[in-house]
PyMOL Python script that loads the backbone (N, CA, C, O; Angstrom):
from pymol import cmd

cmd.read_pdbstr("""\
ATOM      1  N   MET A   1       8.954   8.620   4.549  1.00  0.00           N
ATOM      2  CA  MET A   1       8.862   7.199   4.368  1.00  0.00           C
ATOM      3  C   MET A   1       9.425   6.544   5.622  1.00  0.00           C
ATOM      4  O   MET A   1      10.305   7.099   6.280  1.00  0.00           O
ATOM      5  N   SER A   2       8.916   5.365   5.947  1.00  0.00           N
ATOM      6  CA  SER A   2       9.321   4.703   7.182  1.00  0.00           C
ATOM      7  C   SER A   2       9.847   3.304   6.895  1.00  0.00           C
ATOM      8  O   SER A   2       9.302   2.581   6.061  1.00  0.00           O
ATOM      9  N   VAL A   3      10.902   2.935   7.590  1.00  0.00           N
ATOM     10  CA  VAL A   3      11.429   1.580   7.476  1.00  0.00           C
ATOM     11  C   VAL A   3      11.439   0.852   8.813  1.00  0.00           C
ATOM     12  O   VAL A   3      11.965  -0.257   8.907  1.00  0.00           O
ATOM     13  N   GLU A   4      10.864   1.463   9.851  1.00  0.00           N
ATOM     14  CA  GLU A   4      10.824   0.791  11.152  1.00  0.00           C
ATOM     15  C   GLU A   4       9.709  -0.248  11.165  1.00  0.00           C
ATOM     16  O   GLU A   4       8.832  -0.261  10.301  1.00  0.00           O
ATOM     17  N   ARG A   5       9.769  -1.110  12.160  1.00  0.00           N
ATOM     18  CA  ARG A   5       8.715  -2.116  12.309  1.00  0.00           C
ATOM     19  C   ARG A   5       7.396  -1.413  12.581  1.00  0.00           C
ATOM     20  O   ARG A   5       7.355  -0.395  13.270  1.00  0.00           O
ATOM     21  N   MET A   6       6.324  -1.959  12.038  1.00  0.00           N
ATOM     22  CA  MET A   6       5.023  -1.328  12.157  1.00  0.00           C
ATOM     23  C   MET A   6       4.313  -1.794  13.418  1.00  0.00           C
ATOM     24  O   MET A   6       4.252  -2.990  13.706  1.00  0.00           O
ATOM     25  N   ALA A   7       3.780  -0.840  14.162  1.00  0.00           N
ATOM     26  CA  ALA A   7       3.056  -1.159  15.386  1.00  0.00           C
ATOM     27  C   ALA A   7       1.601  -1.491  15.096  1.00  0.00           C
ATOM     28  O   ALA A   7       0.959  -2.199  15.873  1.00  0.00           O
ATOM     29  N   GLU A   8       1.073  -0.983  13.977  1.00  0.00           N
ATOM     30  CA  GLU A   8      -0.326  -1.264  13.645  1.00  0.00           C
ATOM     31  C   GLU A   8      -0.489  -2.739  13.298  1.00  0.00           C
ATOM     32  O   GLU A   8       0.470  -3.409  12.917  1.00  0.00           O
ATOM     33  N   HIS A   9      -1.690  -3.224  13.433  1.00  0.00           N
ATOM     34  CA  HIS A   9      -1.998  -4.612  13.099  1.00  0.00           C
ATOM     35  C   HIS A   9      -2.265  -4.690  11.601  1.00  0.00           C
ATOM     36  O   HIS A   9      -3.412  -4.604  11.164  1.00  0.00           O
ATOM     37  N   VAL A  10      -1.201  -4.854  10.818  1.00  0.00           N
ATOM     38  CA  VAL A  10      -1.345  -4.826   9.363  1.00  0.00           C
ATOM     39  C   VAL A  10      -2.157  -6.009   8.842  1.00  0.00           C
ATOM     40  O   VAL A  10      -2.679  -5.953   7.728  1.00  0.00           O
ATOM     41  N   ASP A  11      -2.270  -7.071   9.624  1.00  0.00           N
ATOM     42  CA  ASP A  11      -3.087  -8.214   9.205  1.00  0.00           C
ATOM     43  C   ASP A  11      -4.569  -7.847   9.169  1.00  0.00           C
ATOM     44  O   ASP A  11      -5.359  -8.507   8.493  1.00  0.00           O
ATOM     45  N   GLU A  12      -4.943  -6.801   9.893  1.00  0.00           N
ATOM     46  CA  GLU A  12      -6.340  -6.394   9.970  1.00  0.00           C
ATOM     47  C   GLU A  12      -6.696  -5.306   8.954  1.00  0.00           C
ATOM     48  O   GLU A  12      -7.842  -4.859   8.910  1.00  0.00           O
ATOM     49  N   LEU A  13      -5.741  -4.879   8.145  1.00  0.00           N
ATOM     50  CA  LEU A  13      -6.003  -3.838   7.155  1.00  0.00           C
ATOM     51  C   LEU A  13      -6.836  -4.378   6.001  1.00  0.00           C
ATOM     52  O   LEU A  13      -6.764  -5.561   5.668  1.00  0.00           O
ATOM     53  N   HIS A  14      -7.620  -3.506   5.402  1.00  0.00           N
ATOM     54  CA  HIS A  14      -8.411  -3.871   4.227  1.00  0.00           C
ATOM     55  C   HIS A  14      -7.659  -3.380   2.995  1.00  0.00           C
ATOM     56  O   HIS A  14      -7.514  -2.176   2.783  1.00  0.00           O
ATOM     57  N   TRP A  15      -7.186  -4.320   2.190  1.00  0.00           N
ATOM     58  CA  TRP A  15      -6.350  -4.002   1.034  1.00  0.00           C
ATOM     59  C   TRP A  15      -7.193  -3.800  -0.217  1.00  0.00           C
ATOM     60  O   TRP A  15      -8.177  -4.505  -0.440  1.00  0.00           O
ATOM     61  N   PHE A  16      -6.792  -2.828  -1.026  1.00  0.00           N
ATOM     62  CA  PHE A  16      -7.447  -2.526  -2.299  1.00  0.00           C
ATOM     63  C   PHE A  16      -6.449  -2.716  -3.420  1.00  0.00           C
ATOM     64  O   PHE A  16      -5.342  -2.179  -3.377  1.00  0.00           O
ATOM     65  N   LYS A  17      -6.843  -3.484  -4.428  1.00  0.00           N
ATOM     66  CA  LYS A  17      -5.974  -3.711  -5.577  1.00  0.00           C
ATOM     67  C   LYS A  17      -6.174  -2.584  -6.579  1.00  0.00           C
ATOM     68  O   LYS A  17      -7.278  -2.064  -6.735  1.00  0.00           O
ATOM     69  N   SER A  18      -5.105  -2.218  -7.248  1.00  0.00           N
ATOM     70  CA  SER A  18      -5.163  -1.178  -8.261  1.00  0.00           C
ATOM     71  C   SER A  18      -6.194  -1.517  -9.331  1.00  0.00           C
ATOM     72  O   SER A  18      -6.309  -2.670  -9.748  1.00  0.00           O
ATOM     73  N   SER A  19      -6.942  -0.510  -9.774  1.00  0.00           N
ATOM     74  CA  SER A  19      -7.936  -0.727 -10.830  1.00  0.00           C
ATOM     75  C   SER A  19      -7.261  -1.043 -12.156  1.00  0.00           C
ATOM     76  O   SER A  19      -7.917  -1.527 -13.079  1.00  0.00           O
ATOM     77  N   TYR A  20      -5.965  -0.781 -12.270  1.00  0.00           N
ATOM     78  CA  TYR A  20      -5.220  -1.098 -13.495  1.00  0.00           C
ATOM     79  C   TYR A  20      -4.686  -2.524 -13.479  1.00  0.00           C
ATOM     80  O   TYR A  20      -4.128  -2.984 -14.475  1.00  0.00           O
ATOM     81  N   SER A  21      -4.846  -3.227 -12.370  1.00  0.00           N
ATOM     82  CA  SER A  21      -4.373  -4.602 -12.268  1.00  0.00           C
ATOM     83  C   SER A  21      -5.373  -5.538 -12.925  1.00  0.00           C
ATOM     84  O   SER A  21      -6.583  -5.410 -12.733  1.00  0.00           O
ATOM     85  N   GLY A  22      -4.870  -6.450 -13.679  1.00  0.00           N
ATOM     86  CA  GLY A  22      -5.735  -7.429 -14.320  1.00  0.00           C
ATOM     87  C   GLY A  22      -5.982  -8.614 -13.409  1.00  0.00           C
ATOM     88  O   GLY A  22      -5.469  -8.664 -12.292  1.00  0.00           O
ATOM     89  N   SER A  23      -6.753  -9.551 -13.876  1.00  0.00           N
ATOM     90  CA  SER A  23      -7.050 -10.747 -13.093  1.00  0.00           C
ATOM     91  C   SER A  23      -6.133 -11.907 -13.453  1.00  0.00           C
ATOM     92  O   SER A  23      -6.322 -13.022 -12.967  1.00  0.00           O
ATOM     93  N   ASP A  24      -5.134 -11.650 -14.309  1.00  0.00           N
ATOM     94  CA  ASP A  24      -4.246 -12.721 -14.766  1.00  0.00           C
ATOM     95  C   ASP A  24      -3.046 -12.942 -13.843  1.00  0.00           C
ATOM     96  O   ASP A  24      -2.165 -13.740 -14.163  1.00  0.00           O
ATOM     97  N   GLY A  25      -3.000 -12.245 -12.699  1.00  0.00           N
ATOM     98  CA  GLY A  25      -1.926 -12.453 -11.736  1.00  0.00           C
ATOM     99  C   GLY A  25      -0.636 -11.749 -12.090  1.00  0.00           C
ATOM    100  O   GLY A  25       0.421 -12.126 -11.585  1.00  0.00           O
ATOM    101  N   GLY A  26      -0.686 -10.744 -12.936  1.00  0.00           N
ATOM    102  CA  GLY A  26       0.504 -10.000 -13.323  1.00  0.00           C
ATOM    103  C   GLY A  26       0.947  -9.047 -12.237  1.00  0.00           C
ATOM    104  O   GLY A  26       0.730  -9.282 -11.049  1.00  0.00           O
ATOM    105  N   ASP A  27       1.574  -7.965 -12.669  1.00  0.00           N
ATOM    106  CA  ASP A  27       2.074  -6.957 -11.735  1.00  0.00           C
ATOM    107  C   ASP A  27       0.912  -6.183 -11.128  1.00  0.00           C
ATOM    108  O   ASP A  27       0.197  -5.474 -11.836  1.00  0.00           O
ATOM    109  N   CYS A  28       0.727  -6.316  -9.839  1.00  0.00           N
ATOM    110  CA  CYS A  28      -0.392  -5.659  -9.163  1.00  0.00           C
ATOM    111  C   CYS A  28       0.103  -4.944  -7.911  1.00  0.00           C
ATOM    112  O   CYS A  28       1.025  -5.401  -7.235  1.00  0.00           O
ATOM    113  N   VAL A  29      -0.525  -3.828  -7.624  1.00  0.00           N
ATOM    114  CA  VAL A  29      -0.215  -3.059  -6.423  1.00  0.00           C
ATOM    115  C   VAL A  29      -1.460  -3.018  -5.561  1.00  0.00           C
ATOM    116  O   VAL A  29      -2.568  -2.824  -6.060  1.00  0.00           O
ATOM    117  N   GLU A  30      -1.269  -3.202  -4.254  1.00  0.00           N
ATOM    118  CA  GLU A  30      -2.371  -3.086  -3.302  1.00  0.00           C
ATOM    119  C   GLU A  30      -2.047  -1.994  -2.307  1.00  0.00           C
ATOM    120  O   GLU A  30      -0.887  -1.781  -1.954  1.00  0.00           O
ATOM    121  N   VAL A  31      -3.087  -1.300  -1.854  1.00  0.00           N
ATOM    122  CA  VAL A  31      -2.940  -0.202  -0.908  1.00  0.00           C
ATOM    123  C   VAL A  31      -3.938  -0.402   0.224  1.00  0.00           C
ATOM    124  O   VAL A  31      -5.062  -0.852   0.001  1.00  0.00           O
ATOM    125  N   ALA A  32      -3.517  -0.063   1.441  1.00  0.00           N
ATOM    126  CA  ALA A  32      -4.407  -0.109   2.602  1.00  0.00           C
ATOM    127  C   ALA A  32      -4.162   1.135   3.443  1.00  0.00           C
ATOM    128  O   ALA A  32      -3.025   1.580   3.597  1.00  0.00           O
ATOM    129  N   ALA A  33      -5.228   1.686   3.980  1.00  0.00           N
ATOM    130  CA  ALA A  33      -5.120   2.864   4.839  1.00  0.00           C
ATOM    131  C   ALA A  33      -5.201   2.440   6.293  1.00  0.00           C
ATOM    132  O   ALA A  33      -6.158   1.784   6.704  1.00  0.00           O
ATOM    133  N   GLY A  34      -4.201   2.815   7.068  1.00  0.00           N
ATOM    134  CA  GLY A  34      -4.208   2.572   8.502  1.00  0.00           C
ATOM    135  C   GLY A  34      -4.609   3.836   9.236  1.00  0.00           C
ATOM    136  O   GLY A  34      -5.035   4.809   8.614  1.00  0.00           O
ATOM    137  N   LEU A  35      -4.478   3.830  10.550  1.00  0.00           N
ATOM    138  CA  LEU A  35      -4.857   4.992  11.345  1.00  0.00           C
ATOM    139  C   LEU A  35      -4.001   6.214  11.037  1.00  0.00           C
ATOM    140  O   LEU A  35      -4.522   7.322  10.917  1.00  0.00           O
ATOM    141  N   ASN A  36      -2.704   6.020  10.910  1.00  0.00           N
ATOM    142  CA  ASN A  36      -1.796   7.143  10.692  1.00  0.00           C
ATOM    143  C   ASN A  36      -0.892   6.963   9.488  1.00  0.00           C
ATOM    144  O   ASN A  36       0.056   7.727   9.307  1.00  0.00           O
ATOM    145  N   ALA A  37      -1.168   5.968   8.664  1.00  0.00           N
ATOM    146  CA  ALA A  37      -0.279   5.685   7.545  1.00  0.00           C
ATOM    147  C   ALA A  37      -1.038   5.001   6.413  1.00  0.00           C
ATOM    148  O   ALA A  37      -2.159   4.520   6.579  1.00  0.00           O
ATOM    149  N   VAL A  38      -0.379   4.978   5.259  1.00  0.00           N
ATOM    150  CA  VAL A  38      -0.878   4.246   4.097  1.00  0.00           C
ATOM    151  C   VAL A  38       0.174   3.193   3.773  1.00  0.00           C
ATOM    152  O   VAL A  38       1.373   3.472   3.794  1.00  0.00           O
ATOM    153  N   TYR A  39      -0.282   1.988   3.475  1.00  0.00           N
ATOM    154  CA  TYR A  39       0.608   0.868   3.208  1.00  0.00           C
ATOM    155  C   TYR A  39       0.465   0.442   1.755  1.00  0.00           C
ATOM    156  O   TYR A  39      -0.635   0.439   1.204  1.00  0.00           O
ATOM    157  N   VAL A  40       1.586   0.083   1.140  1.00  0.00           N
ATOM    158  CA  VAL A  40       1.603  -0.343  -0.258  1.00  0.00           C
ATOM    159  C   VAL A  40       2.383  -1.650  -0.319  1.00  0.00           C
ATOM    160  O   VAL A  40       3.427  -1.794   0.317  1.00  0.00           O
ATOM    161  N   ARG A  41       1.863  -2.602  -1.095  1.00  0.00           N
ATOM    162  CA  ARG A  41       2.561  -3.882  -1.250  1.00  0.00           C
ATOM    163  C   ARG A  41       2.283  -4.464  -2.624  1.00  0.00           C
ATOM    164  O   ARG A  41       1.375  -4.023  -3.329  1.00  0.00           O
ATOM    165  N   ASP A  42       3.068  -5.451  -2.992  1.00  0.00           N
ATOM    166  CA  ASP A  42       2.867  -6.228  -4.215  1.00  0.00           C
ATOM    167  C   ASP A  42       1.798  -7.265  -3.892  1.00  0.00           C
ATOM    168  O   ASP A  42       1.932  -8.012  -2.923  1.00  0.00           O
ATOM    169  N   SER A  43       0.752  -7.315  -4.687  1.00  0.00           N
ATOM    170  CA  SER A  43      -0.356  -8.221  -4.380  1.00  0.00           C
ATOM    171  C   SER A  43       0.054  -9.687  -4.425  1.00  0.00           C
ATOM    172  O   SER A  43      -0.597 -10.527  -3.804  1.00  0.00           O
ATOM    173  N   LYS A  44       1.113 -10.004  -5.142  1.00  0.00           N
ATOM    174  CA  LYS A  44       1.561 -11.394  -5.207  1.00  0.00           C
ATOM    175  C   LYS A  44       2.181 -11.839  -3.880  1.00  0.00           C
ATOM    176  O   LYS A  44       2.295 -13.037  -3.623  1.00  0.00           O
ATOM    177  N   SER A  45       2.578 -10.890  -3.043  1.00  0.00           N
ATOM    178  CA  SER A  45       3.206 -11.220  -1.756  1.00  0.00           C
ATOM    179  C   SER A  45       2.202 -11.734  -0.743  1.00  0.00           C
ATOM    180  O   SER A  45       2.537 -12.560   0.106  1.00  0.00           O
ATOM    181  N   MET A  46       0.963 -11.245  -0.828  1.00  0.00           N
ATOM    182  CA  MET A  46      -0.112 -11.661   0.078  1.00  0.00           C
ATOM    183  C   MET A  46       0.292 -11.575   1.544  1.00  0.00           C
ATOM    184  O   MET A  46      -0.024 -12.468   2.330  1.00  0.00           O
ATOM    185  N   GLY A  47       0.989 -10.507   1.912  1.00  0.00           N
ATOM    186  CA  GLY A  47       1.341 -10.295   3.304  1.00  0.00           C
ATOM    187  C   GLY A  47       2.668 -10.888   3.722  1.00  0.00           C
ATOM    188  O   GLY A  47       3.142 -10.605   4.823  1.00  0.00           O
ATOM    189  N   ASP A  48       3.286 -11.704   2.877  1.00  0.00           N
ATOM    190  CA  ASP A  48       4.555 -12.327   3.240  1.00  0.00           C
ATOM    191  C   ASP A  48       5.756 -11.506   2.808  1.00  0.00           C
ATOM    192  O   ASP A  48       6.861 -11.718   3.307  1.00  0.00           O
ATOM    193  N   GLY A  49       5.557 -10.574   1.888  1.00  0.00           N
ATOM    194  CA  GLY A  49       6.670  -9.805   1.346  1.00  0.00           C
ATOM    195  C   GLY A  49       6.800  -8.440   1.975  1.00  0.00           C
ATOM    196  O   GLY A  49       6.107  -8.120   2.941  1.00  0.00           O
ATOM    197  N   PRO A  50       7.689  -7.637   1.424  1.00  0.00           N
ATOM    198  CA  PRO A  50       7.898  -6.295   1.963  1.00  0.00           C
ATOM    199  C   PRO A  50       6.686  -5.400   1.747  1.00  0.00           C
ATOM    200  O   PRO A  50       5.867  -5.624   0.857  1.00  0.00           O
ATOM    201  N   MET A  51       6.603  -4.396   2.577  1.00  0.00           N
ATOM    202  CA  MET A  51       5.482  -3.462   2.542  1.00  0.00           C
ATOM    203  C   MET A  51       6.052  -2.062   2.758  1.00  0.00           C
ATOM    204  O   MET A  51       6.912  -1.862   3.617  1.00  0.00           O
ATOM    205  N   LEU A  52       5.576  -1.107   1.986  1.00  0.00           N
ATOM    206  CA  LEU A  52       5.994   0.278   2.139  1.00  0.00           C
ATOM    207  C   LEU A  52       4.980   0.998   3.007  1.00  0.00           C
ATOM    208  O   LEU A  52       3.774   0.863   2.799  1.00  0.00           O
ATOM    209  N   ARG A  53       5.461   1.765   3.984  1.00  0.00           N
ATOM    210  CA  ARG A  53       4.588   2.531   4.869  1.00  0.00           C
ATOM    211  C   ARG A  53       4.936   3.996   4.698  1.00  0.00           C
ATOM    212  O   ARG A  53       6.089   4.391   4.871  1.00  0.00           O
ATOM    213  N   VAL A  54       3.926   4.812   4.355  1.00  0.00           N
ATOM    214  CA  VAL A  54       4.122   6.257   4.213  1.00  0.00           C
ATOM    215  C   VAL A  54       3.044   6.977   5.016  1.00  0.00           C
ATOM    216  O   VAL A  54       1.982   6.420   5.297  1.00  0.00           O
ATOM    217  N   SER A  55       3.331   8.208   5.376  1.00  0.00           N
ATOM    218  CA  SER A  55       2.320   8.983   6.095  1.00  0.00           C
ATOM    219  C   SER A  55       1.183   9.329   5.140  1.00  0.00           C
ATOM    220  O   SER A  55       1.335   9.247   3.921  1.00  0.00           O
ATOM    221  N   GLN A  56       0.054   9.714   5.702  1.00  0.00           N
ATOM    222  CA  GLN A  56      -1.083  10.087   4.860  1.00  0.00           C
ATOM    223  C   GLN A  56      -0.748  11.318   4.022  1.00  0.00           C
ATOM    224  O   GLN A  56      -1.194  11.424   2.880  1.00  0.00           O
ATOM    225  N   GLY A  57       0.025  12.241   4.567  1.00  0.00           N
ATOM    226  CA  GLY A  57       0.442  13.425   3.818  1.00  0.00           C
ATOM    227  C   GLY A  57       1.352  13.078   2.660  1.00  0.00           C
ATOM    228  O   GLY A  57       1.218  13.633   1.570  1.00  0.00           O
ATOM    229  N   GLU A  58       2.290  12.151   2.893  1.00  0.00           N
ATOM    230  CA  GLU A  58       3.181  11.713   1.815  1.00  0.00           C
ATOM    231  C   GLU A  58       2.382  11.019   0.713  1.00  0.00           C
ATOM    232  O   GLU A  58       2.662  11.217  -0.470  1.00  0.00           O
ATOM    233  N   TRP A  59       1.393  10.212   1.086  1.00  0.00           N
ATOM    234  CA  TRP A  59       0.561   9.530   0.103  1.00  0.00           C
ATOM    235  C   TRP A  59      -0.240  10.543  -0.715  1.00  0.00           C
ATOM    236  O   TRP A  59      -0.340  10.416  -1.935  1.00  0.00           O
ATOM    237  N   ALA A  60      -0.808  11.542  -0.052  1.00  0.00           N
ATOM    238  CA  ALA A  60      -1.576  12.562  -0.748  1.00  0.00           C
ATOM    239  C   ALA A  60      -0.707  13.319  -1.753  1.00  0.00           C
ATOM    240  O   ALA A  60      -1.152  13.628  -2.858  1.00  0.00           O
ATOM    241  N   THR A  61       0.526  13.613  -1.366  1.00  0.00           N
ATOM    242  CA  THR A  61       1.452  14.281  -2.281  1.00  0.00           C
ATOM    243  C   THR A  61       1.769  13.393  -3.468  1.00  0.00           C
ATOM    244  O   THR A  61       1.776  13.862  -4.605  1.00  0.00           O
ATOM    245  N   PHE A  62       2.031  12.115  -3.222  1.00  0.00           N
ATOM    246  CA  PHE A  62       2.302  11.171  -4.305  1.00  0.00           C
ATOM    247  C   PHE A  62       1.145  11.103  -5.287  1.00  0.00           C
ATOM    248  O   PHE A  62       1.346  11.202  -6.498  1.00  0.00           O
ATOM    249  N   VAL A  63      -0.058  10.935  -4.773  1.00  0.00           N
ATOM    250  CA  VAL A  63      -1.240  10.833  -5.636  1.00  0.00           C
ATOM    251  C   VAL A  63      -1.441  12.126  -6.438  1.00  0.00           C
ATOM    252  O   VAL A  63      -1.754  12.073  -7.627  1.00  0.00           O
ATOM    253  N   ALA A  64      -1.265  13.266  -5.802  1.00  0.00           N
ATOM    254  CA  ALA A  64      -1.412  14.546  -6.501  1.00  0.00           C
ATOM    255  C   ALA A  64      -0.413  14.669  -7.643  1.00  0.00           C
ATOM    256  O   ALA A  64      -0.761  15.148  -8.722  1.00  0.00           O
ATOM    257  N   LEU A  65       0.813  14.245  -7.418  1.00  0.00           N
ATOM    258  CA  LEU A  65       1.834  14.319  -8.468  1.00  0.00           C
ATOM    259  C   LEU A  65       1.536  13.351  -9.607  1.00  0.00           C
ATOM    260  O   LEU A  65       1.760  13.674 -10.774  1.00  0.00           O
ATOM    261  N   VAL A  66       1.039  12.186  -9.276  1.00  0.00           N
ATOM    262  CA  VAL A  66       0.706  11.186 -10.308  1.00  0.00           C
ATOM    263  C   VAL A  66      -0.452  11.664 -11.168  1.00  0.00           C
ATOM    264  O   VAL A  66      -0.495  11.393 -12.368  1.00  0.00           O
ATOM    265  N   MET A  67      -1.387  12.374 -10.555  1.00  0.00           N
ATOM    266  CA  MET A  67      -2.596  12.816 -11.262  1.00  0.00           C
ATOM    267  C   MET A  67      -2.341  14.033 -12.153  1.00  0.00           C
ATOM    268  O   MET A  67      -3.213  14.389 -12.946  1.00  0.00           O
ATOM    269  N   GLU A  68      -1.179  14.684 -12.051  1.00  0.00           N
ATOM    270  CA  GLU A  68      -0.895  15.861 -12.872  1.00  0.00           C
ATOM    271  C   GLU A  68      -0.812  15.535 -14.331  1.00  0.00           C
ATOM    272  O   GLU A  68      -0.578  16.424 -15.150  1.00  0.00           O
TER     273      GLU A  68
END
""", "prot")
cmd.dss("prot")
cmd.show_as("cartoon", "prot")
cmd.util.cbc("prot")
cmd.orient("prot")
């Protein structure tokens, strides 16, 4: 996991909202894939809030564990 400032242009990322998120503006998670990382944020933040950056390998491990 990374907490350093991101060098990628995160404003240019294409964000995907979780398929479990409703349209009522509740708790939603968005994910975007960058060149060397995957980014996760709260959809209510719309780019103004914190963002988690993980490597593609860390993301793959997370998804595999969730799918078990």
